[in-house]
Every structure is written in structure tokens, then in C-alpha cells.
Backbone bond lengths (Angstrom), bond angles and torsions (degrees), N, CA, C in turn:
res aa  C-N    CA-C-N  psi(-1)  N-CA   C-N-CA  omega(-1)  CA-C   N-CA-C  phi
1 M - - - 1.419 - - 1.620 110.01 -
2 K 1.302 117.12 -45.06 1.516 116.86 -173.87 1.429 105.42 -71.59
3 N 1.303 121.11 -33.39 1.469 120.71 -179.98 1.558 110.77 -68.29
4 W 1.226 115.21 -36.01 1.548 121.34 176.13 1.462 109.31 -64.94
5 I 1.326 123.05 -46.31 1.477 131.96 178.68 1.550 101.83 -55.12
6 S 1.334 115.55 -56.26 1.495 118.52 -172.42 1.517 112.37 -59.96
7 E 1.318 117.15 -38.91 1.419 122.76 -177.05 1.560 106.86 -72.21
8 Y 1.252 115.93 -43.38 1.505 120.41 178.36 1.501 110.47 -51.80
9 L 1.455 113.08 -53.32 1.492 120.46 178.97 1.376 111.35 -60.97
10 K 1.448 127.38 -39.74 1.302 129.70 176.15 1.588 112.97 -58.62
11 D 1.317 115.62 -48.07 1.414 122.50 171.92 1.412 113.78 -55.71
12 Q 1.449 121.18 -43.92 1.405 121.82 179.97 1.581 110.41 -64.10
13 T 1.277 114.73 -43.44 1.536 120.38 176.07 1.559 112.20 -49.49
14 R 1.383 109.19 -46.76 1.482 113.63 -177.48 1.485 110.14 -69.65
15 A 1.448 121.83 -32.05 1.360 113.91 177.64 1.587 115.70 -75.65
16 T 1.298 118.25 -21.58 1.496 119.73 174.15 1.536 112.24 -81.84
17 S 1.328 112.39 -33.78 1.554 115.51 -173.84 1.494 113.32 -66.72
18 V 1.393 120.74 -11.46 1.412 117.20 -177.81 1.504 108.76 -120.89
19 L 1.405 119.09 25.44 1.438 125.25 169.02 1.545 109.72 -63.70
20 P 1.329 117.05 138.13 1.441 124.74 -175.01 1.592 112.17 -73.37
21 V 1.284 112.19 96.08 1.463 115.31 -176.30 1.451 111.21 -57.75
22 E 1.284 118.30 -51.07 1.544 121.02 -176.54 1.388 112.58 -53.84
23 E 1.518 119.42 -44.99 1.404 125.65 179.27 1.524 111.40 -64.81
24 I 1.249 117.80 -36.85 1.464 119.91 -178.75 1.593 106.58 -68.51
25 A 1.299 115.68 -43.82 1.539 119.19 173.96 1.564 111.99 -56.47
26 A 1.273 113.68 -40.61 1.528 109.88 179.17 1.553 112.29 -76.10
27 W 1.298 120.24 -23.10 1.509 117.34 172.57 1.571 104.16 -68.94
28 I 1.234 124.22 -45.73 1.396 130.70 -178.95 1.489 105.73 -48.80
29 E 1.323 116.55 -51.12 1.553 119.22 -176.10 1.533 109.15 -66.21
30 L 1.314 119.39 -35.11 1.445 126.15 177.02 1.554 108.62 -58.39
31 L 1.315 113.26 -48.19 1.522 119.50 177.64 1.583 109.52 -61.45
32 R 1.340 115.34 -47.20 1.418 118.49 -178.20 1.533 114.15 -55.58
33 V 1.401 116.31 -44.36 1.430 119.49 171.57 1.414 119.16 -66.38
34 A 1.396 118.06 -37.41 1.440 123.78 170.50 1.515 111.36 -53.91
35 R 1.248 115.07 -46.28 1.506 120.07 -173.55 1.532 106.28 -67.04
36 K 1.296 117.79 -46.80 1.420 124.79 -177.62 1.556 114.42 -63.05
37 E 1.285 113.14 -34.40 1.528 117.79 177.07 1.520 112.65 -97.30
38 G 1.282 118.53 5.75 1.502 120.98 176.82 1.492 114.22 68.43
39 R 1.234 122.01 32.23 1.454 127.87 -173.99 1.599 102.29 -87.78
40 G 1.346 106.38 153.50 1.580 113.74 177.24 1.443 110.45 -84.11
41 I 1.337 114.62 151.14 1.456 118.20 -178.32 1.582 102.84 -131.96
42 F 1.317 112.41 114.88 1.538 119.42 -172.83 1.488 104.25 -109.51
43 V 1.303 114.64 135.54 1.514 124.42 173.81 1.472 115.21 -131.23
44 C 1.350 113.16 143.82 1.405 113.96 -174.89 1.660 108.83 -155.60
45 G 1.280 114.80 162.34 1.486 121.92 178.35 1.522 108.71 -173.23
46 N 1.280 113.34 -179.29 1.517 121.66 -179.34 1.523 108.45 -124.60
47 G 1.222 115.83 141.15 1.547 122.24 172.73 1.612 106.66 62.30
48 G 1.383 113.79 -128.77 1.354 118.88 -178.29 1.525 113.63 -59.27
49 S 1.329 118.34 -32.60 1.388 125.83 175.41 1.530 109.91 -67.30
50 A 1.281 118.84 -29.20 1.442 119.81 -179.14 1.609 106.85 -70.10
51 A 1.383 111.86 -41.77 1.452 115.24 176.40 1.407 115.47 -63.12
52 N 1.413 118.18 -39.29 1.445 118.32 169.55 1.520 116.38 -60.95
53 A 1.199 119.06 -37.39 1.569 124.54 175.93 1.343 111.05 -62.61
54 S 1.327 120.68 -41.53 1.436 123.43 -174.60 1.560 105.34 -75.05
55 H 1.245 117.79 -40.34 1.421 121.75 176.98 1.594 112.20 -60.06
56 F 1.361 115.26 -43.79 1.393 119.43 168.46 1.553 117.65 -50.45
57 A 1.365 109.43 -49.04 1.516 116.69 179.89 1.472 114.39 -57.18
58 V 1.409 113.59 -38.51 1.425 116.73 177.67 1.482 112.83 -70.22
59 D 1.261 119.54 -46.47 1.495 122.20 177.69 1.420 110.51 -59.54
60 L 1.294 123.27 -45.65 1.425 125.34 -174.64 1.640 111.27 -74.39
61 G 1.338 112.50 -40.13 1.466 116.57 -179.48 1.431 112.91 -74.81
62 K 1.369 121.16 -30.11 1.493 124.88 -177.76 1.626 109.82 -100.91
63 G 1.225 112.66 -75.62 1.461 119.60 -171.88 1.537 110.00 -59.88
64 A 1.307 118.57 -53.72 1.458 124.03 -172.21 1.578 107.97 -71.02
65 S 1.333 114.28 -15.40 1.509 118.76 174.40 1.563 114.45 -93.71
66 G 1.320 113.85 9.90 1.379 121.96 172.38 1.580 120.41 91.70
67 L 1.271 109.09 9.82 1.641 115.78 -173.69 1.627 104.23 -98.92
68 G 1.240 114.97 130.10 1.504 119.06 165.07 1.592 109.19 101.31
69 A 1.351 110.77 172.27 1.459 115.19 -178.16 1.535 111.80 -65.71
70 G 1.373 110.21 144.39 1.456 116.45 -178.97 1.480 117.07 91.52
71 A 1.353 117.14 -12.62 1.490 119.07 179.94 1.439 109.16 -68.25
72 A 1.380 117.96 139.14 1.432 122.58 -177.92 1.682 110.58 -66.93
73 K 1.341 113.01 -38.96 1.343 116.23 179.01 1.560 114.45 -134.87
74 A 1.252 117.60 130.24 1.492 121.57 -179.99 1.581 110.17 -50.53
75 V 1.328 116.60 141.17 1.462 121.38 -176.25 1.583 101.62 -68.53
76 D 1.315 112.86 142.18 1.436 127.93 169.85 1.627 104.97 67.40
77 A 1.265 120.76 18.06 1.467 117.57 173.89 1.460 116.42 -74.49
78 P 1.302 121.62 150.89 1.445 119.49 -179.92 1.483 115.94 -51.09
79 G 1.229 122.00 122.08 1.399 123.62 178.71 1.520 114.15 88.62
80 G 1.316 111.74 -2.34 1.533 118.84 -176.99 1.565 113.22 -77.82
81 P 1.208 117.40 150.47 1.537 116.59 177.47 1.463 114.59 -66.40
82 P 1.387 115.45 158.22 1.610 112.84 -179.39 1.549 105.87 -74.29
83 R 1.269 108.93 174.99 1.436 118.63 179.22 1.591 111.89 -80.73
84 F 1.296 109.13 154.71 1.463 115.26 172.72 1.480 118.09 -74.97
85 R 1.245 119.06 132.48 1.532 124.15 176.68 1.537 106.89 -94.59
86 V 1.296 114.01 84.12 1.458 117.31 -178.94 1.469 115.74 -120.92
87 F 1.353 115.02 135.86 1.478 116.97 -172.61 1.640 106.24 -133.94
88 S 1.307 110.82 133.49 1.336 117.39 178.58 1.643 112.68 -97.93
89 L 1.375 117.14 111.72 1.420 119.08 -170.14 1.462 113.33 -69.42
90 N 1.354 119.08 -1.95 1.452 124.98 -176.45 1.551 116.32 -87.15
91 D 1.354 114.85 -14.52 1.428 121.98 -153.01 1.574 112.60 -99.87
92 N 1.331 119.82 -12.92 1.485 119.10 -177.61 1.673 100.49 -96.01
93 V 1.263 117.68 93.32 1.406 120.77 -173.62 1.609 111.21 -65.04
94 P 1.294 116.38 -45.14 1.438 112.38 -179.45 1.633 113.88 -62.13
95 W 1.301 114.51 -36.50 1.391 118.93 179.22 1.526 109.97 -67.46
96 L 1.301 110.61 -48.08 1.548 117.00 -179.53 1.528 111.29 -56.13
97 T 1.281 118.04 -46.59 1.487 121.49 -179.89 1.521 109.94 -69.08
98 A 1.261 117.76 -42.79 1.529 118.59 178.75 1.463 110.51 -55.87
99 L 1.450 118.87 -46.33 1.461 121.59 174.90 1.437 111.59 -61.18
100 A 1.230 122.69 -47.74 1.457 127.10 -174.85 1.481 105.95 -61.33
101 N 1.390 120.36 -42.79 1.442 121.89 -173.70 1.544 113.89 -75.93
102 D 1.352 113.77 -39.68 1.488 123.51 -172.42 1.518 115.20 -93.95
103 V 1.296 119.00 -28.06 1.469 125.53 -177.12 1.564 109.90 -111.94
104 G 1.369 112.95 -63.13 1.467 119.38 179.27 1.634 105.71 153.30
105 Y 1.324 110.34 148.62 1.524 113.03 -177.13 1.487 115.13 -67.03
106 E 1.321 112.81 -26.94 1.496 116.80 174.42 1.523 116.33 -65.66
107 D 1.428 114.55 -8.59 1.467 119.93 -174.55 1.554 110.62 -106.42
108 V 1.452 116.39 -4.11 1.436 120.74 -164.43 1.595 113.52 -54.98
109 F 1.523 111.48 -38.55 1.468 116.82 -178.18 1.515 112.86 -85.27
110 S 1.335 111.42 -44.74 1.514 116.97 -174.53 1.584 113.17 -62.52
111 E 1.351 112.03 -34.75 1.549 115.36 179.91 1.555 108.67 -70.47
112 Q 1.301 115.41 -35.29 1.483 115.97 176.79 1.549 112.22 -67.25
113 L 1.275 114.11 -43.41 1.553 116.23 -178.30 1.614 108.16 -67.19
114 K 1.319 121.56 -26.55 1.383 115.45 170.32 1.498 117.43 -60.85
115 N 1.331 116.79 -30.82 1.400 119.64 179.36 1.519 113.04 -79.64
116 Y 1.356 121.11 -29.32 1.319 124.63 -167.09 1.520 115.33 -109.56
117 A 1.475 115.43 -39.71 1.562 120.12 -163.63 1.431 112.23 -85.05
118 R 1.347 108.66 148.63 1.528 113.76 179.51 1.589 104.80 -129.48
119 P 1.274 114.67 160.21 1.475 119.57 177.95 1.570 111.01 -52.17
120 G 1.409 117.62 134.24 1.327 120.59 -176.85 1.495 119.96 94.84
121 D 1.421 112.16 -16.19 1.417 115.78 170.71 1.528 113.92 -70.78
122 L 1.283 118.08 171.81 1.346 126.46 -177.16 1.514 113.97 -108.57
123 L 1.316 120.25 139.88 1.503 123.98 171.56 1.456 104.20 -124.72
124 L 1.383 114.22 130.26 1.450 126.86 179.04 1.447 108.65 -119.70
125 G 1.249 114.03 106.15 1.545 114.42 175.39 1.432 109.14 -104.20
126 V 1.456 114.09 142.63 1.452 123.33 -175.89 1.520 100.34 -121.35
127 S 1.455 112.02 132.12 1.405 117.98 178.77 1.513 111.34 -164.46
128 V 1.300 126.42 135.17 1.478 125.03 173.41 1.564 109.41 -73.34
129 S 1.333 113.22 -46.58 1.592 109.61 -178.63 1.467 110.15 -79.93
130 G 1.367 119.86 -29.43 1.374 116.37 -170.27 1.585 124.17 72.20
131 N 1.397 104.34 11.35 1.573 111.79 -173.81 1.559 110.03 -123.30
132 S 1.345 120.28 4.62 1.426 119.38 -176.82 1.577 112.23 -58.26
133 P 1.282 119.06 124.93 1.463 120.30 -174.24 1.610 111.68 -56.72
134 N 1.256 117.46 -37.65 1.514 115.76 -179.13 1.490 111.73 -66.90
135 L 1.370 119.05 -32.63 1.531 121.71 177.97 1.440 106.37 -74.61
136 V 1.315 122.72 -44.60 1.466 126.95 178.41 1.512 110.20 -50.91
137 K 1.355 111.68 -52.56 1.492 118.54 177.22 1.446 117.60 -57.19
138 A 1.378 111.66 -43.64 1.532 117.59 176.85 1.635 109.72 -61.10
139 F 1.271 114.53 -41.78 1.476 116.80 -174.06 1.539 105.88 -73.07
140 E 1.296 122.80 -38.98 1.406 125.39 174.73 1.484 111.59 -56.02
141 W 1.288 117.99 -45.91 1.445 121.86 -179.81 1.508 113.41 -72.01
142 A 1.371 118.35 -41.78 1.472 120.84 174.67 1.415 117.54 -64.45
143 N 1.407 121.62 -29.68 1.406 125.60 176.91 1.511 107.79 -63.82
144 A 1.437 114.17 -50.76 1.494 123.75 179.24 1.513 114.60 -61.21
145 A 1.345 115.01 -27.09 1.470 118.73 -177.76 1.490 109.24 -94.08
146 G 1.303 123.85 0.72 1.402 123.32 175.34 1.565 116.02 83.52
147 L 1.365 111.49 29.64 1.489 114.02 176.91 1.564 104.25 -91.79
148 I 1.425 113.57 164.51 1.445 117.39 168.33 1.532 112.04 -93.41
149 T 1.235 115.97 121.40 1.562 120.63 -170.46 1.495 112.47 -103.27
150 L 1.313 115.28 124.42 1.502 124.77 -175.93 1.618 107.37 -115.62
151 A 1.243 119.97 122.24 1.600 121.52 178.42 1.483 106.04 -112.44
152 L 1.395 116.41 121.39 1.407 127.16 170.68 1.521 109.42 -105.30
153 V 1.370 118.12 95.52 1.438 120.00 -168.96 1.529 110.90 -126.10
154 G 1.258 114.75 172.11 1.487 120.69 -178.36 1.541 110.05 -117.68
155 G 1.248 111.97 -166.71 1.512 118.38 -179.11 1.523 120.05 78.88
156 K 1.242 115.75 173.93 1.446 120.44 -178.66 1.372 119.75 -108.64
157 T 1.361 115.87 4.37 1.555 119.34 176.62 1.477 105.01 -129.58
158 E 1.382 114.94 158.80 1.465 124.83 178.40 1.531 110.61 -57.77
159 S 1.295 116.66 137.46 1.399 119.50 176.18 1.602 108.79 -113.95
160 R 1.313 108.34 173.92 1.498 116.96 -177.89 1.566 111.24 -62.73
161 M 1.325 115.44 -41.75 1.406 126.28 174.67 1.542 111.04 -56.00
162 A 1.264 114.32 -52.96 1.446 124.60 -178.55 1.475 113.46 -55.70
163 R 1.458 111.97 -39.14 1.441 119.42 -177.55 1.520 106.79 -74.10
164 L 1.296 119.05 -29.03 1.474 118.51 -176.59 1.614 114.90 -88.35
165 A 1.323 110.74 -25.22 1.441 115.18 -172.45 1.546 113.96 -73.89
166 Q 1.258 119.33 148.84 1.457 127.40 178.67 1.649 106.25 -74.61
167 R 1.260 110.92 -40.67 1.543 110.84 177.70 1.546 106.36 -136.46
168 V 1.299 114.96 142.79 1.512 124.29 -174.42 1.404 113.08 -131.62
169 I 1.318 118.23 136.23 1.465 130.55 162.33 1.468 107.18 -113.44
170 R 1.381 117.59 123.24 1.454 121.21 178.53 1.428 108.09 -121.30
171 V 1.292 116.40 121.43 1.499 126.01 172.11 1.377 110.05 -73.32
172 E 1.341 117.74 131.05 1.501 124.27 -176.27 1.493 107.04 -85.13
173 A 1.390 121.33 60.93 1.307 124.40 172.51 1.560 114.32 -151.28
174 T 1.292 115.67 147.74 1.534 119.82 -176.22 1.554 107.34 -110.65
175 H 1.365 120.65 -24.71 1.385 122.05 172.64 1.533 114.13 -66.64
176 Y 1.350 112.75 124.07 1.527 116.34 -162.32 1.500 104.33 -66.11
177 G 1.241 126.55 -43.49 1.445 124.19 -178.33 1.520 113.87 -62.63
178 R 1.304 116.91 -42.20 1.482 118.14 178.51 1.544 111.13 -67.37
179 A 1.362 116.22 -41.86 1.371 121.64 174.30 1.433 119.50 -56.52
180 E 1.304 114.65 -48.64 1.498 122.83 175.08 1.422 111.04 -62.19
181 D 1.356 123.01 -37.30 1.341 123.36 -179.90 1.558 117.15 -70.87
182 A 1.463 110.58 -35.73 1.520 118.15 173.59 1.470 110.52 -68.17
183 Q 1.312 116.88 -40.88 1.457 122.03 172.41 1.515 114.94 -51.73
184 M 1.322 115.67 -41.75 1.325 122.17 -177.88 1.515 109.50 -70.82
185 H 1.316 121.46 -28.59 1.303 128.05 176.47 1.544 108.74 -61.79
186 V 1.413 112.63 -48.76 1.488 119.95 175.48 1.474 112.93 -53.73
187 L 1.302 113.73 -54.18 1.510 124.72 -177.27 1.592 109.50 -57.58
188 H 1.382 118.30 -42.26 1.441 120.44 174.86 1.419 111.17 -64.82
189 L 1.325 121.31 -44.30 1.495 123.83 173.04 1.569 113.66 -52.19
190 L 1.264 115.50 -45.15 1.435 124.21 176.59 1.538 110.47 -55.43
191 C 1.137 114.90 -41.95 1.514 123.21 -174.41 1.489 110.70 -85.89
192 Y 1.240 119.11 -48.16 1.443 122.94 -175.61 1.599 115.16 -69.72
193 A 1.360 115.97 -21.31 1.350 119.57 167.86 1.527 113.55 -55.02
194 F 1.258 116.47 -33.34 1.488 126.15 178.12 1.550 112.50 -88.04
195 I 1.285 110.68 -45.37 1.489 114.92 -176.18 1.579 109.46 -64.47
196 E 1.362 122.08 -33.33 1.390 126.42 178.24 1.549 113.60 -94.70
197 G 1.332 114.16 9.47 1.441 112.80 173.98 1.533 119.67 76.56
198 K 1.452 114.27 18.14 1.421 115.26 -175.18 1.545 110.04 -94.93
199 A 1.196 121.27 -4.02 1.472 127.24 -173.96 1.540 109.87 -128.13
């Protein structure tokens, strides 16, 4: 058991040690501009990736917007930055299930975007496989509607989301647990750049 734990942790360290620093920095800049210009930031995923997407929305909407312990600037302080307009498309369960039941599960994200999103907004999709039909459809709609599309994916081969996205961060892991953990590293970096006053 101890050997397995040690090997698991080594593999996790490998997955995070090769994350693309330059691309993460570019995403932080996109978020900075989106906040400055009052643009919407939409995030979505399935399963564990849905949990990570929701976690990201909380950290960006609360901590990175200046609320709570550890925030670099108090929210709404004079000279402080505006709040992030971030929305998790996973979290309205009645709407999600109504769309899944009446339209189709592959439409649960794209149909919500049609109500809320505007050209210049950001769509951040989180997926290990990068091939989930509902995420692919959301990216297709978002590209056609003039959104900026960001794919946070796993695996060692190019996925449908990666081909559709304008910007891609791919975690070099196929193990779902390690990929999801490494993706949460990325999402925390995106948020804590603002929480700690680095962006």
C-alpha cells in the first residue's frame, strides 16, 4: 500500500510539473481583461470535471473578486478591481435536467449559453477526455457566436474540444484522478493569481 501511495504521488507530481506555464499566464491575462471589460466567464464540465468547474466559479466569483480571507483587495474598495462575472453552467439542476429531458443532454450547455452569452465572453470547458458531446456542442456554438473558447483537457492525444478551442491547456495524464487533480491545479492558479494580487 505504501509503495502504491508513493508511486501515485510521484505520477501526480509528474503531471503537474509539465503544465504549460506560458499558456496558464496567457489565460490569466484573458481573465484580467474579461474582468476589466465586464465580460461573462462561463465554465462547464461533466462528473468530476463539473465539480472542478463549480469550484473554479466559486473561487473566481468570491475570492478572486475580493471577498473573504486572503483576498489581496477588499471587494468594492476604492481603486479596487471590479468583480468577476463568472457562471457555472453545471449548477442549475432544474434547468439542466429540463434541457436534458426535453431537448437532449448534448444541448445542456449550449442552450444555456444561448440565453446568457455575448460576443467576447469566455467559455472555459473542463474535461479529461475532451470529447464529451455536450462540451463539443457548446464549443461549436460559442465559436460561431464570437466567444473566446478555452479547453482544459487531459490525455495524450488531441481531442475534439482541443481542435475546436482557441486556447488549450492539456494535462499530460490519462488517469482520471490524476488528470482532474492536475486540472484543479490549473484552475487554482487562474484564481489565486488574482486572490494573491499577482494579476
